[in-house]
C-alpha positions as CSV (number, residue, x, y, z in Angstrom):
1,M,-34.3,-5.4,-25.2
2,L,-32.4,-7.7,-27.0
3,E,-34.1,-10.5,-26.9
4,D,-37.7,-8.7,-26.9
5,R,-38.2,-9.1,-23.2
6,L,-38.3,-5.5,-22.5
7,V,-41.5,-5.2,-21.8
8,E,-41.4,-8.2,-19.8
9,H,-39.2,-6.4,-17.8
10,L,-40.7,-3.3,-17.6
11,N,-44.2,-5.3,-16.2
12,F,-42.5,-7.1,-13.5
13,V,-40.7,-3.9,-12.1
14,D,-44.6,-2.3,-12.9
15,D,-46.1,-5.2,-10.0
16,E,-43.2,-4.7,-7.7
17,A,-43.1,-1.1,-7.2
18,Q,-46.9,-1.3,-7.4
19,E,-47.1,-4.0,-4.5
20,R,-44.4,-2.0,-2.2
21,M,-46.1,0.9,-2.4
22,D,-49.3,-0.8,-1.3
23,I,-47.4,-2.2,1.6
24,L,-45.2,1.0,2.8
25,V,-49.2,2.7,2.6
26,C,-50.3,0.4,4.9
27,Q,-47.7,0.5,7.1
28,M,-47.5,4.3,6.8
29,M,-51.2,4.6,7.9
30,E,-51.1,2.3,10.3
31,K,-48.1,4.0,12.4
32,Q,-49.4,7.7,11.8
33,G,-53.0,6.3,12.7
34,I,-54.6,7.4,10.1
35,T,-57.8,5.7,10.3
36,E,-61.9,5.4,8.9
37,E,-62.8,7.2,11.8
38,L,-60.2,9.8,11.1
39,K,-61.3,10.1,7.2
40,A,-65.3,10.2,8.6
41,R,-64.7,13.0,11.0
42,D,-62.4,15.1,9.3
43,Q,-62.3,14.2,5.4
44,M,-59.9,17.2,4.2
45,E,-57.0,15.9,7.3
46,W,-57.3,12.5,6.0
47,V,-57.0,13.1,1.7
48,R,-53.6,16.1,3.0
49,A,-52.3,12.9,5.3
50,V,-52.6,10.2,3.1
51,N,-51.5,11.9,-0.1
52,G,-48.5,13.1,1.7
53,I,-48.3,9.1,2.9
54,R,-48.3,8.6,-0.6
55,N,-45.7,10.9,-1.7
56,M,-43.4,9.9,0.7
57,A,-44.5,5.7,-0.3
58,E,-43.4,7.3,-4.2
59,E,-40.4,8.3,-3.0
60,I,-39.3,5.0,-1.6
61,V,-40.2,3.3,-4.1
62,L,-38.3,4.7,-6.8
63,K,-35.0,5.1,-4.8
64,E,-35.5,1.3,-4.0
65,L,-36.6,0.2,-7.4
66,I,-36.5,2.4,-9.9
67,Y,-33.1,4.3,-9.1
68,R,-31.0,1.2,-8.4
């Protein structure tokens, strides 16, 4: 902050968090078998599952990157 690098640091942390979120969501979807086939067959179930996965991934990212 003293060297006007706060924005640079925040942008770095945001990019890192987004990348980690994308990786976690893809891995969790694959592990739980959440596919485009499920989306076509039962869209509400797919939305429920993806929302749950996103919530779990967000908690992990917050713990790993933000609250450390």
